[in-house]
Z-matrix of the N, CA and C atoms (Angstrom, degrees):
N
C 1 1.506
C 2 1.479 1 115.19
N 3 1.286 2 118.75 1 -15.86
C 4 1.443 3 124.01 2 176.74
C 5 1.457 4 111.74 3 -91.13
N 6 1.361 5 118.32 4 147.35
C 7 1.491 6 120.12 5 174.01
C 8 1.536 7 111.80 6 -64.47
N 9 1.238 8 114.64 7 143.84
C 10 1.545 9 117.92 8 -179.49
C 11 1.502 10 104.97 9 -127.44
N 12 1.330 11 111.86 10 144.98
C 13 1.436 12 124.09 11 177.01
C 14 1.510 13 107.77 12 -131.95
N 15 1.344 14 120.16 13 117.89
C 16 1.401 15 126.83 14 -179.88
C 17 1.577 16 105.85 15 -93.62
N 18 1.349 17 117.78 16 132.76
C 19 1.429 18 122.85 17 175.37
C 20 1.518 19 108.19 18 -115.62
N 21 1.323 20 119.89 19 119.08
C 22 1.406 21 123.86 20 179.48
C 23 1.503 22 108.13 21 -100.66
N 24 1.280 23 116.73 22 124.33
C 25 1.466 24 126.18 23 178.97
C 26 1.562 25 109.11 24 -93.36
N 27 1.311 26 119.28 25 112.43
C 28 1.380 27 121.35 26 -173.26
C 29 1.587 28 109.32 27 -120.73
N 30 1.280 29 118.30 28 165.50
C 31 1.461 30 123.35 29 175.42
C 32 1.555 31 111.01 30 -64.24
N 33 1.331 32 113.97 31 142.68
C 34 1.525 33 114.78 32 -174.62
C 35 1.526 34 111.71 33 -66.74
N 36 1.412 35 117.27 34 -18.43
C 37 1.527 36 119.91 35 178.12
C 38 1.503 37 108.53 36 -63.73
N 39 1.373 38 123.65 37 -30.78
C 40 1.399 39 125.33 38 -169.83
C 41 1.521 40 116.45 39 -118.43
N 42 1.391 41 113.97 40 3.64
C 43 1.428 42 121.27 41 -177.84
C 44 1.546 43 112.09 42 -59.74
N 45 1.369 44 114.58 43 -28.79
C 46 1.489 45 119.48 44 177.78
C 47 1.463 46 115.63 45 -74.70
N 48 1.313 47 118.51 46 -11.63
C 49 1.463 48 123.72 47 179.06
C 50 1.497 49 112.28 48 -138.79
N 51 1.311 50 117.00 49 62.39
C 52 1.453 51 119.35 50 -174.03
C 53 1.525 52 114.95 51 -61.77
N 54 1.352 53 118.31 52 -25.59
C 55 1.469 54 119.63 53 -177.55
C 56 1.477 55 112.75 54 -69.19
N 57 1.392 56 116.44 55 -13.86
C 58 1.488 57 118.35 56 176.12
C 59 1.541 58 113.15 57 -81.64
N 60 1.359 59 118.17 58 -5.73
C 61 1.479 60 122.75 59 -174.22
C 62 1.470 61 108.52 60 -95.42
N 63 1.261 62 118.38 61 121.33
C 64 1.435 63 127.51 62 -176.72
C 65 1.573 64 113.93 63 -52.95
N 66 1.405 65 111.35 64 -52.84
C 67 1.456 66 115.05 65 -178.26
C 68 1.524 67 113.99 66 -66.92
N 69 1.289 68 118.62 67 -28.21
C 70 1.498 69 122.14 68 174.80
C 71 1.505 70 109.10 69 -68.08
N 72 1.397 71 119.64 70 -35.65
C 73 1.418 72 120.17 71 171.98
C 74 1.501 73 113.22 72 -61.44
N 75 1.303 74 116.22 73 -39.94
C 76 1.477 75 121.04 74 -178.63
C 77 1.584 76 112.44 75 -68.25
N 78 1.412 77 113.65 76 -35.65
C 79 1.360 78 116.09 77 176.71
C 80 1.483 79 112.76 78 -71.42
N 81 1.301 80 117.44 79 -34.24
C 82 1.510 81 122.32 80 176.28
C 83 1.521 82 109.58 81 -62.90
N 84 1.306 83 113.85 82 -43.48
C 85 1.477 84 119.75 83 179.85
C 86 1.479 85 110.64 84 -64.32
N 87 1.292 86 120.81 85 -47.15
C 88 1.431 87 124.07 86 178.30
C 89 1.599 88 111.13 87 -61.99
N 90 1.339 89 112.90 88 -45.28
C 91 1.489 90 118.42 89 -178.95
C 92 1.541 91 108.02 90 -59.66
N 93 1.292 92 119.02 91 -38.25
C 94 1.377 93 123.50 92 -177.39
C 95 1.573 94 112.00 93 -61.62
N 96 1.279 95 115.37 94 -30.53
C 97 1.474 96 120.39 95 -176.70
C 98 1.596 97 108.11 96 -75.12
N 99 1.289 98 114.37 97 -20.17
C 100 1.499 99 122.10 98 -179.89
C 101 1.577 100 110.14 99 -103.25
N 102 1.341 101 116.90 100 -1.36
C 103 1.409 102 118.63 101 -173.53
C 104 1.533 103 112.43 102 58.76
N 105 1.345 104 112.94 103 38.40
C 106 1.468 105 118.13 104 -178.96
C 107 1.584 106 108.91 105 -105.79
N 108 1.327 107 113.49 106 168.82
C 109 1.427 108 120.78 107 179.50
C 110 1.550 109 109.48 108 -105.30
N 111 1.350 110 115.41 109 156.80
C 112 1.400 111 123.75 110 178.64
C 113 1.500 112 112.05 111 -127.89
N 114 1.306 113 118.71 112 131.40
C 115 1.473 114 125.17 113 176.30
C 116 1.502 115 106.19 114 -119.02
N 117 1.338 116 118.54 115 130.63
C 118 1.410 117 123.54 116 179.53
C 119 1.609 118 105.51 117 -105.58
N 120 1.335 119 114.49 118 126.85
C 121 1.505 120 116.27 119 173.97
C 122 1.467 121 107.11 120 -138.45
N 123 1.293 122 115.90 121 174.86
C 124 1.475 123 124.17 122 171.90
C 125 1.568 124 106.70 123 -125.09
N 126 1.284 125 116.49 124 107.98
C 127 1.442 126 122.55 125 -177.11
C 128 1.572 127 110.89 126 -60.31
N 129 1.302 128 112.94 127 -31.54
C 130 1.486 129 117.94 128 178.23
C 131 1.553 130 109.50 129 -71.31
N 132 1.285 131 118.04 130 -39.22
C 133 1.500 132 120.51 131 -179.95
C 134 1.563 133 107.41 132 -71.03
N 135 1.323 134 115.23 133 -38.33
C 136 1.445 135 119.70 134 177.67
C 137 1.510 136 112.86 135 -60.32
N 138 1.340 137 116.52 136 -37.06
C 139 1.429 138 120.52 137 179.78
C 140 1.588 139 109.56 138 -67.65
N 141 1.292 140 113.94 139 -38.74
C 142 1.482 141 118.97 140 178.92
C 143 1.543 142 110.24 141 -68.49
N 144 1.382 143 114.50 142 -42.64
C 145 1.417 144 117.29 143 179.45
C 146 1.516 145 113.60 144 -58.84
N 147 1.274 146 115.28 145 -39.60
C 148 1.484 147 120.83 146 -177.26
C 149 1.507 148 112.94 147 -60.63
N 150 1.362 149 116.04 148 -19.63
C 151 1.457 150 116.43 149 -176.05
C 152 1.538 151 109.77 150 -98.36
N 153 1.311 152 116.20 151 1.41
C 154 1.550 153 119.01 152 -176.21
C 155 1.462 154 112.35 153 -96.12
N 156 1.344 155 115.48 154 154.12
C 157 1.525 156 119.96 155 168.14
C 158 1.557 157 104.46 156 -78.03
N 159 1.381 158 112.96 157 170.45
C 160 1.498 159 119.78 158 -173.45
C 161 1.530 160 110.21 159 -57.69
N 162 1.292 161 120.77 160 -45.64
C 163 1.419 162 123.27 161 -176.39
C 164 1.502 163 112.39 162 -65.28
N 165 1.274 164 117.07 163 -43.98
C 166 1.506 165 118.74 164 178.79
C 167 1.569 166 108.81 165 -73.08
N 168 1.311 167 119.47 166 -30.48
C 169 1.447 168 123.30 167 177.04
C 170 1.565 169 109.16 168 -60.22
N 171 1.243 170 115.42 169 -46.16
C 172 1.535 171 120.35 170 -175.60
C 173 1.550 172 106.22 171 -67.51
N 174 1.332 173 118.09 172 -39.62
C 175 1.448 174 120.45 173 179.10
C 176 1.501 175 112.23 174 -65.12
N 177 1.337 176 116.50 175 -41.01
C 178 1.497 177 120.97 176 178.98
C 179 1.476 178 111.86 177 -66.77
N 180 1.348 179 116.87 178 -42.02
C 181 1.488 180 120.95 179 175.69
C 182 1.528 181 111.25 180 -57.53
N 183 1.343 182 118.54 181 -42.78
C 184 1.407 183 122.31 182 -176.13
C 185 1.526 184 109.16 183 -70.22
N 186 1.313 185 117.95 184 -33.94
C 187 1.476 186 122.45 185 175.15
C 188 1.521 187 111.77 186 -63.16
N 189 1.320 188 115.56 187 -32.46
C 190 1.442 189 121.07 188 -179.84
C 191 1.583 190 111.80 189 -85.49
N 192 1.316 191 118.20 190 -9.19
C 193 1.406 192 121.71 191 -179.51
C 194 1.551 193 111.07 192 87.92
N 195 1.289 194 117.28 193 21.14
C 196 1.539 195 123.12 194 -178.22
C 197 1.500 196 111.49 195 -110.87
N 198 1.346 197 113.60 196 154.81
C 199 1.474 198 120.77 197 176.95
C 200 1.545 199 108.65 198 -105.20
N 201 1.371 200 114.80 199 -21.94
C 202 1.500 201 114.70 200 179.58
C 203 1.556 202 104.38 201 -148.54
N 204 1.359 203 112.46 202 165.13
C 205 1.443 204 119.02 203 -179.32
C 206 1.497 205 110.71 204 -75.31
N 207 1.398 206 115.05 205 161.89
C 208 1.418 207 117.34 206 177.46
C 209 1.465 208 117.59 207 -68.32
N 210 1.384 209 112.58 208 -27.12
C 211 1.527 210 118.07 209 175.68
C 212 1.532 211 106.45 210 -64.68
N 213 1.337 212 116.36 211 -43.72
C 214 1.503 213 118.06 212 -176.28
C 215 1.539 214 109.76 213 -67.38
N 216 1.390 215 116.83 214 -37.94
C 217 1.453 216 117.42 215 174.34
C 218 1.509 217 114.72 216 -64.82
N 219 1.325 218 115.22 217 -40.19
C 220 1.456 219 120.83 218 177.72
C 221 1.566 220 111.69 219 -63.50
N 222 1.296 221 116.15 220 -43.44
C 223 1.447 222 123.14 221 179.18
C 224 1.550 223 108.80 222 -60.57
N 225 1.343 224 116.71 223 -48.09
C 226 1.461 225 120.70 224 -176.70
C 227 1.514 226 108.53 225 -66.29
N 228 1.261 227 118.75 226 -40.92
C 229 1.432 228 119.08 227 178.30
C 230 1.544 229 115.52 228 -66.65
N 231 1.383 230 115.04 229 -38.12
C 232 1.460 231 117.81 230 175.83
C 233 1.509 232 111.79 231 -64.61
N 234 1.371 233 115.74 232 -43.12
C 235 1.497 234 118.75 233 176.90
C 236 1.484 235 112.55 234 -57.00
N 237 1.353 236 114.89 235 -46.20
C 238 1.464 237 121.24 236 177.67
C 239 1.568 238 113.80 237 -58.92
N 240 1.309 239 113.02 238 -48.37
C 241 1.462 240 121.28 239 -176.95
C 242 1.575 241 109.11 240 -64.30
N 243 1.269 242 115.80 241 -35.44
C 244 1.488 243 120.33 242 -175.62
C 245 1.557 244 113.21 243 -91.53
N 246 1.351 245 114.33 244 -2.65
C 247 1.512 246 120.01 245 -179.33
C 248 1.506 247 109.31 246 66.28
N 249 1.261 248 117.53 247 42.66
C 250 1.487 249 122.03 248 174.92
C 251 1.553 250 114.02 249 -104.03
N 252 1.163 251 115.30 250 158.76
C 253 1.546 252 122.05 251 176.72
C 254 1.524 253 107.97 252 -141.69
N 255 1.336 254 114.17 253 176.90
C 256 1.433 255 122.01 254 177.95
C 257 1.530 256 107.73 255 -132.52
N 258 1.313 257 114.36 256 137.54
C 259 1.449 258 123.65 257 170.21
C 260 1.520 259 107.77 258 -126.76
N 261 1.334 260 114.64 259 159.66
C 262 1.450 261 119.37 260 -173.23
C 263 1.531 262 110.60 261 -123.45
N 264 1.252 263 112.76 262 150.22
C 265 1.536 264 121.69 263 168.92
C 266 1.516 265 104.07 264 -120.24
N 267 1.286 266 115.95 265 142.71
C 268 1.438 267 121.69 266 -176.51
C 269 1.540 268 110.42 267 -138.78
N 270 1.296 269 118.55 268 133.81
C 271 1.412 270 121.56 269 173.21
C 272 1.475 271 108.41 270 -142.51
N 273 1.352 272 118.55 271 -173.02
C 274 1.443 273 119.42 272 -177.90
C 275 1.570 274 110.09 273 -70.05
N 276 1.289 275 116.71 274 -33.91
C 277 1.428 276 120.21 275 -177.73
C 278 1.536 277 115.39 276 -86.15
N 279 1.263 278 120.15 277 -29.07
C 280 1.470 279 124.11 278 -170.01
C 281 1.530 280 115.08 279 -153.21
N 282 1.224 281 116.82 280 142.43
C 283 1.484 282 124.58 281 168.45
C 284 1.542 283 104.78 282 -114.64
N 285 1.285 284 117.17 283 132.11
C 286 1.458 285 120.59 284 -176.81
C 287 1.590 286 111.42 285 -136.55
N 288 1.276 287 114.06 286 138.95
C 289 1.497 288 117.65 287 172.05
C 290 1.494 289 111.86 288 -99.96
N 291 1.367 290 116.97 289 141.99
C 292 1.438 291 121.14 290 -177.76
C 293 1.513 292 104.98 291 -129.34
N 294 1.337 293 111.73 292 141.53
C 295 1.501 294 117.80 293 -176.29
C 296 1.556 295 105.34 294 -99.48
N 297 1.358 296 115.85 295 138.34
C 298 1.459 297 120.22 296 179.86
C 299 1.562 298 107.26 297 -141.26
N 300 1.339 299 112.00 298 160.50
C 301 1.461 300 119.36 299 176.38
C 302 1.491 301 107.33 300 -81.22
N 303 1.338 302 119.39 301 127.47
C 304 1.549 303 121.58 302 179.27
C 305 1.544 304 107.91 303 -56.60
N 306 1.336 305 111.36 304 140.43
C 307 1.481 306 117.22 305 177.39
C 308 1.542 307 111.55 306 102.25
N 309 1.350 308 115.39 307 -9.64
C 310 1.452 309 120.63 308 177.87
C 311 1.546 310 112.09 309 -70.47
N 312 1.305 311 116.54 310 143.23
C 313 1.513 312 120.67 311 176.37
C 314 1.548 313 108.65 312 -86.53
N 315 1.311 314 115.11 313 164.05
C 316 1.453 315 124.15 314 -176.92
C 317 1.466 316 114.31 315 -53.29
N 318 1.335 317 120.86 316 -45.43
C 319 1.469 318 116.56 317 179.46
C 320 1.498 319 112.52 318 -65.34
N 321 1.292 320 120.38 319 -34.50
C 322 1.481 321 123.28 320 177.17
C 323 1.536 322 110.56 321 -61.42
N 324 1.374 323 116.66 322 -47.47
C 325 1.468 324 118.48 323 -177.32
C 326 1.521 325 109.54 324 -70.00
N 327 1.353 326 117.76 325 -29.37
C 328 1.489 327 117.51 326 174.11
C 329 1.499 328 109.00 327 -65.48
N 330 1.237 329 119.55 328 -29.98
C 331 1.506 330 123.34 329 -178.70
C 332 1.508 331 110.13 330 -73.86
N 333 1.254 332 121.25 331 -13.41
C 334 1.442 333 123.51 332 174.13
C 335 1.506 334 109.20 333 -71.53
N 336 1.269 335 118.80 334 -31.50
C 337 1.516 336 122.15 335 177.20
C 338 1.548 337 105.80 336 -78.97
N 339 1.312 338 120.38 337 -47.80
C 340 1.394 339 119.73 338 -177.43
C 341 1.555 340 107.08 339 -164.33
N 342 1.387 341 118.34 340 141.48
C 343 1.406 342 119.91 341 -173.40
C 344 1.577 343 109.88 342 -67.12
N 345 1.317 344 117.23 343 -25.09
C 346 1.503 345 119.19 344 177.19
C 347 1.516 346 110.23 345 -66.80
N 348 1.288 347 117.00 346 -31.06
C 349 1.508 348 117.92 347 178.52
C 350 1.546 349 109.72 348 -63.26
N 351 1.348 350 115.77 349 -40.46
C 352 1.406 351 117.65 350 -179.15
C 353 1.499 352 110.33 351 -72.05
N 354 1.323 353 119.65 352 -46.78
C 355 1.477 354 124.28 353 -179.71
C 356 1.516 355 112.77 354 -53.71
N 357 1.337 356 116.46 355 -48.10
C 358 1.405 357 121.65 356 -174.25
C 359 1.592 358 115.82 357 -99.42
N 360 1.359 359 116.61 358 15.88
C 361 1.406 360 122.01 359 -175.01
C 362 1.523 361 113.14 360 -51.68
N 363 1.257 362 117.96 361 131.83
C 364 1.472 363 125.84 362 176.59
C 365 1.542 364 106.61 363 -111.62
N 366 1.355 365 115.71 364 -62.31
C 367 1.442 366 118.91 365 -179.62
C 368 1.567 367 107.40 366 -162.14
N 369 1.338 368 113.53 367 172.48
C 370 1.502 369 118.53 368 177.31
C 371 1.543 370 106.55 369 -127.25
N 372 1.292 371 115.84 370 124.37
C 373 1.431 372 123.57 371 171.14
C 374 1.557 373 106.08 372 -78.25
N 375 1.274 374 118.43 373 120.32
C 376 1.431 375 121.24 374 -165.18
C 377 1.549 376 112.32 375 -135.56
N 378 1.326 377 114.81 376 139.51
C 379 1.459 378 122.22 377 167.77
C 380 1.570 379 108.50 378 -137.66
N 381 1.317 380 114.51 379 160.44
C 382 1.472 381 115.27 380 172.80
C 383 1.515 382 109.42 381 -85.88
N 384 1.334 383 116.42 382 158.40
C 385 1.385 384 123.19 383 172.07
C 386 1.546 385 110.33 384 -62.36
N 387 1.371 386 115.50 385 -43.02
C 388 1.521 387 120.57 386 179.82
C 389 1.499 388 107.33 387 -57.79
N 390 1.358 389 121.89 388 -42.65
C 391 1.510 390 120.00 389 -179.92
C 392 1.460 391 109.83 390 -65.56
N 393 1.310 392 120.37 391 -40.45
C 394 1.488 393 119.94 392 -178.55
C 395 1.514 394 110.72 393 -63.85
N 396 1.354 395 117.48 394 -37.29
C 397 1.485 396 118.76 395 176.49
C 398 1.531 397 111.11 396 -67.30
N 399 1.350 398 113.15 397 -40.14
C 400 1.483 399 119.58 398 -172.59
C 401 1.595 400 109.06 399 -72.53
N 402 1.302 401 119.13 400 -39.36
C 403 1.473 402 123.53 401 -177.37
C 404 1.539 403 114.40 402 -93.63
N 405 1.322 404 116.65 403 -22.27
C 406 1.447 405 122.67 404 174.19
C 407 1.548 406 116.11 405 89.54
N 408 1.312 407 121.95 406 -18.28
C 409 1.413 408 123.70 407 -179.18
C 410 1.533 409 109.76 408 -155.14
N 411 1.307 410 116.48 409 158.77
C 412 1.456 411 119.44 410 171.54
C 413 1.481 412 110.89 411 -61.91
N 414 1.280 413 120.80 412 -39.25
C 415 1.477 414 124.00 413 -177.76
C 416 1.546 415 107.99 414 -63.33
N 417 1.426 416 119.70 415 -43.28
C 418 1.446 417 121.70 416 178.69
C 419 1.512 418 111.82 417 -68.20
N 420 1.361 419 116.32 418 -32.65
C 421 1.544 420 118.49 419 176.21
C 422 1.485 421 107.41 420 -64.38
N 423 1.309 422 118.73 421 -43.80
C 424 1.459 423 125.77 422 179.50
C 425 1.575 424 109.37 423 -59.23
N 426 1.284 425 114.28 424 -51.24
C 427 1.493 426 120.66 425 -179.05
C 428 1.515 427 112.05 426 -58.84
N 429 1.364 428 114.70 427 -34.97
C 430 1.493 429 120.77 428 178.15
C 431 1.539 430 114.27 429 -76.47
N 432 1.358 431 113.41 430 -4.55
C 433 1.493 432 117.38 431 -179.47
C 434 1.505 433 113.43 432 80.41
N 435 1.357 434 118.88 433 15.28
C 436 1.469 435 121.18 434 -174.28
C 437 1.516 436 111.71 435 -101.04
N 438 1.372 437 120.67 436 -4.90
C 439 1.422 438 122.82 437 170.99
C 440 1.488 439 109.75 438 -80.56
N 441 1.407 440 114.75 439 126.91
C 442 1.391 441 117.59 440 -173.60
C 443 1.550 442 111.30 441 -120.78
N 444 1.352 443 114.03 442 153.17
C 445 1.458 444 119.83 443 167.44
C 446 1.429 445 109.53 444 -105.92
N 447 1.309 446 116.71 445 118.95
C 448 1.480 447 122.92 446 -174.44
C 449 1.529 448 108.65 447 -109.12
N 450 1.419 449 115.32 448 147.97
C 451 1.409 450 117.62 449 -176.39
C 452 1.567 451 111.49 450 -102.99
N 453 1.251 452 115.12 451 -156.55
C 454 1.510 453 123.17 452 -173.75
C 455 1.533 454 112.37 453 -70.91
N 456 1.309 455 119.34 454 -20.42
C 457 1.432 456 122.91 455 179.64
C 458 1.515 457 115.25 456 -96.12
N 459 1.268 458 116.41 457 0.26
C 460 1.465 459 120.06 458 -179.18
C 461 1.487 460 110.17 459 -66.60
N 462 1.322 461 115.85 460 126.52
C 463 1.519 462 117.81 461 173.06
C 464 1.529 463 108.81 462 -92.54
N 465 1.330 464 115.34 463 117.86
C 466 1.392 465 123.34 464 -171.62
C 467 1.542 466 110.75 465 -68.24
N 468 1.345 467 113.85 466 136.53
C 469 1.488 468 120.59 467 -178.11
C 470 1.470 469 112.92 468 -102.05
N 471 1.278 470 118.07 469 150.78
C 472 1.523 471 123.04 470 177.49
C 473 1.514 472 106.23 471 -58.17
N 474 1.254 473 114.28 472 128.78
C 475 1.517 474 121.80 473 174.17
C 476 1.547 475 110.86 474 93.62
N 477 1.302 476 121.45 475 1.46
C 478 1.475 477 122.48 476 173.85
C 479 1.479 478 112.96 477 -60.21
N 480 1.308 479 120.06 478 140.49
C 481 1.367 480 124.63 479 172.34
C 482 1.556 481 104.84 480 -109.28
N 483 1.307 482 117.36 481 121.82
C 484 1.447 483 119.53 482 -169.72
C 485 1.554 484 113.54 483 -126.69
N 486 1.321 485 114.35 484 146.50
C 487 1.433 486 122.09 485 170.58
C 488 1.526 487 104.99 486 -123.36
N 489 1.277 488 119.00 487 124.79
C 490 1.492 489 118.68 488 -175.56
C 491 1.523 490 110.10 489 -98.17
N 492 1.327 491 114.80 490 135.05
C 493 1.494 492 121.39 491 174.32
C 494 1.541 493 103.28 492 -104.85
N 495 1.272 494 113.82 493 129.55
C 496 1.517 495 119.88 494 -178.77
C 497 1.458 496 108.54 495 -152.28
N 498 1.382 497 114.23 496 160.08
C 499 1.429 498 124.74 497 178.56
C 500 1.496 499 108.48 498 -143.27
N 501 1.334 500 114.80 499 120.59
C 502 1.484 501 119.57 500 179.55
C 503 1.464 502 110.81 501 -109.69
């Protein structure tokens, strides 16, 4: 009754092409009977990746035929399996990621930061991460008409960037 995630540890030589590995195929077949997910990683490669700077990390991943690290794949799969998402708060001093259960409404996710935010929730000024990347700044997102004010019934989406308005 609980969600299951299988993690297959393979040699770094073949981590870029896991479908060519016979036992990974067997694990996928078995996992399918349980409606479970499978993530293929190379612990040896992950150890090496952890010691690299960002530029070298990307080069190493490309050499292995990968677009992201196994840790990133594992995290993404676990979040999906558990029904979790991430929203962000951003200010001049700090940008922070917060984990929430998918389906939560804006006041509930505000309460993750502090219970007063939930109690006195008025609205959430919101933009998507994709819009911020596309337009380049909060000001440009606003000028494009993509900055939104969401109320108490808004269901928070993975990747939302939120500023909460509240009064206690």
